[in-house]
C-alpha positions as CSV (number, residue, x, y, z in Angstrom):
1,M,-3.6,-14.2,5.2
2,S,-4.9,-17.6,6.3
3,A,-7.8,-16.0,7.9
4,L,-8.9,-14.5,4.6
5,E,-9.0,-17.7,2.6
6,N,-12.0,-18.1,0.6
7,S,-12.5,-14.4,0.8
8,S,-13.0,-12.2,-2.2
9,I,-12.5,-8.7,-3.2
10,L,-15.6,-7.0,-4.2
11,S,-15.1,-4.8,-7.2
12,G,-18.6,-3.4,-7.4
13,K,-19.4,-5.7,-10.2
14,K,-21.0,-8.8,-9.4
15,D,-19.4,-11.0,-12.0
16,K,-15.9,-9.9,-10.9
17,Q,-14.5,-11.1,-7.7
18,I,-10.7,-11.5,-6.9
19,T,-9.0,-13.8,-4.3
20,P,-7.0,-11.2,-2.1
21,K,-3.2,-11.6,-2.2
22,Q,-0.9,-10.0,0.2
23,S,0.2,-7.4,-2.6
24,H,-3.6,-6.4,-2.8
25,L,-4.0,-5.8,1.1
26,A,-0.6,-4.0,1.1
27,S,-1.7,-1.1,-1.1
28,P,-3.1,2.2,0.4
29,G,-6.6,1.6,-1.1
30,H,-10.0,0.8,0.3
31,H,-10.6,-3.1,0.5
32,L,-14.2,-4.7,0.7
33,L,-14.0,-8.1,1.3
34,I,-16.5,-11.0,1.8
35,T,-15.1,-13.6,4.3
36,K,-16.5,-16.8,5.5
37,S,-17.4,-14.9,8.8
38,G,-19.2,-11.9,7.0
39,P,-18.1,-8.5,5.5
40,L,-14.6,-7.1,6.1
41,D,-13.8,-3.4,5.4
42,L,-10.1,-2.7,5.1
43,L,-8.4,0.6,4.6
44,G,-4.9,0.7,3.5
45,T,-4.4,4.1,4.8
46,I,-6.7,6.5,6.8
47,G,-6.8,10.3,7.4
48,S,-4.1,12.1,5.3
49,G,-2.3,8.8,4.4
50,H,-1.4,7.5,7.8
51,T,-0.6,3.7,7.7
52,Y,-0.9,0.8,10.1
53,T,2.8,1.3,11.0
54,D,2.4,5.1,11.6
55,L,-0.5,4.7,13.8
56,R,0.4,1.6,15.8
57,P,2.0,3.5,18.6
58,F,-1.2,5.3,19.0
59,T,-3.5,2.1,19.7
60,V,-4.7,0.3,22.5
61,E,-5.3,-3.8,22.6
62,L,-8.6,-4.9,23.2
63,H,-9.7,-8.7,23.5
64,V,-13.0,-9.7,21.7
65,G,-13.7,-13.4,22.3
66,N,-10.7,-15.2,21.3
67,L,-9.3,-12.3,19.3
68,R,-6.8,-9.7,20.3
69,I,-7.5,-6.4,18.1
70,R,-5.8,-3.1,18.2
71,I,-7.9,0.0,17.8
72,L,-6.8,3.7,17.8
73,D,-6.8,5.6,20.9
74,L,-9.5,8.2,21.3
75,E,-7.1,11.3,20.9
76,T,-5.9,9.9,17.8
77,L,-9.1,9.0,16.2
78,I,-10.3,12.5,16.7
79,R,-7.1,13.8,15.0
80,V,-7.5,11.4,12.1
81,K,-11.0,12.2,11.6
82,K,-10.4,15.8,11.5
83,E,-7.9,15.6,8.6
84,T,-10.5,14.2,6.3
85,I,-13.6,15.4,7.9
86,T,-16.9,13.9,6.3
87,E,-20.3,15.0,7.0
88,K,-20.6,11.9,9.1
89,D,-17.4,12.9,10.8
90,K,-19.0,16.4,11.5
91,I,-21.5,14.6,13.8
92,I,-19.4,12.2,15.5
93,I,-16.2,14.2,16.4
94,P,-18.0,16.2,19.2
95,I,-19.3,13.2,20.7
96,L,-15.8,11.8,20.6
97,Q,-14.3,14.8,21.9
98,R,-16.9,14.9,24.9
99,T,-16.1,11.1,25.5
100,L,-12.4,12.0,25.8
101,E,-13.1,14.8,28.2
102,E,-15.0,12.4,30.4
103,T,-12.4,9.9,30.3
104,V,-9.8,12.3,31.1
105,K,-11.8,13.5,34.4
106,R,-11.7,9.9,35.7
């Protein structure tokens, strides 16, 4: 939470900004934040309601600068995108599947 100090939830109205609390971020909703480091888009759940706890076993850890971040493994990302397929997903899923195939070949 300390990383989000001086952040605000964008409510879609310029005159209404809320400083996030843990209870806001623990909800399953979509949270658009402006932080001192730039915009941050957080999803409480993805796909058909998967939480971070549900998906953590299907993540890999990456080091980005001084940060350690977790991202979904490619197979799980494809599965989740298929659950709630959007127009954008229809385009990206075949690319992700081909990438997975190439990764498995190595």
